[in-house]
N, C-alpha and C positions, 0 to 999 in steps of 0.2 A: 300064345301068339307073341311073336317077336316084335319089339318096338323098332320102328323105322328111324334111322338116323342118316343124315347127309341128304344130298340132292340127286335126283335122277339125271340122266344125260339130257332128256327132253327139257327139263327145267333149266339146266345150264345153257343149253342152246337157245332157249327162248330169251333168257337174260342177255346173252351176247347179241342176238338179233335186235332186241330193243335198244341196247346201247349203241349199236351200229346205226340204227335209224336216227337216234338222237344226235349222233356225231354228224351225220349227213345234213341234218337240219341246222346245227349250230355253227359248223365251220365256215360256211359262206357269210353268215352274219358277223362272225368275228373278223373276217377279212375286210368286209365292208366297213365295219366300225374302225378298224385301224386306218383305212384310207381316209375316212371322214375325219379322224383325229388329226392326221397329217395336214389335211387341207385347212382345218380350223386353226391349228398351230401356226401355219404359214400366214393366215389372215390376221391372226393376233400379232405376229411379228410385223406385218405391214402396217397395222394400226399403230403399233408402238413407234415404228420409224417415222410415220407421218406426224404423230404427236410430238416427237422430239424435234422434228424439223420446225414445227410451229413454235415450240418453246425456244429453240435456237434463234428463230427470227425475232421473237420478242426480246430475248436477252441481249442479242448483239445488234439489233436494229438492221437486220439484213439476212439474206438467205445464206445457207452454207454453200461453199464453193463446190463441194461434191459430197456424195453419200459417204465415201471413204473418210473424208475429213471429219464429218460429223460422228461416224461410228468409232473412229479412233480417239475421239475426245472423251476422256474418262469422266468428265463432268456430266455428260449426257448418257454414256454407256459404260458405267464402271465395271461391268462384267464382260465387256467386249461386245462386238457386233453380233446381232442375232443371225442365225443361219437357218436356211430353209430345211425343214425335216425331210423334204422329198428330194433334196439335192440341187435345187434351183439356186439362182443368184438374184440378189436384190439390186435394183437400179433406181435412180431418181431422174425423173424427167426435168430437164433444165428450164422449161417454160412454165410448167404447172407446179413444180416442186413437190410432186407426189411420187411415192414409191410403188413399184410393181415387182412381181416375181417372174423370172424367166421360165419357170416350169409350167408346162401346159396344164390348163385346168385350174390355175390359181388366179 
């Protein structure tokens, strides 16, 4: 009797089918995770901006004139202004002094 070595075509096809099924299950989850990560990063940036507005108010006894004036100050943002990972822009409401993002869903 000869000793069998290697895989048969059926075994290889079965492995390819199983890997295909696993890919179909995993890819949508990865896409959803990336979207969730972008939204969470944007929310973190907004929280950071709002916190720095409060710190500015306490340090300078007044509100910043604009968001651009605050983010260009290296005392509060030494690494520069945060950017939205989804491509939106941040703005500050002049009455509430709170930040928001222009990208829908944030």
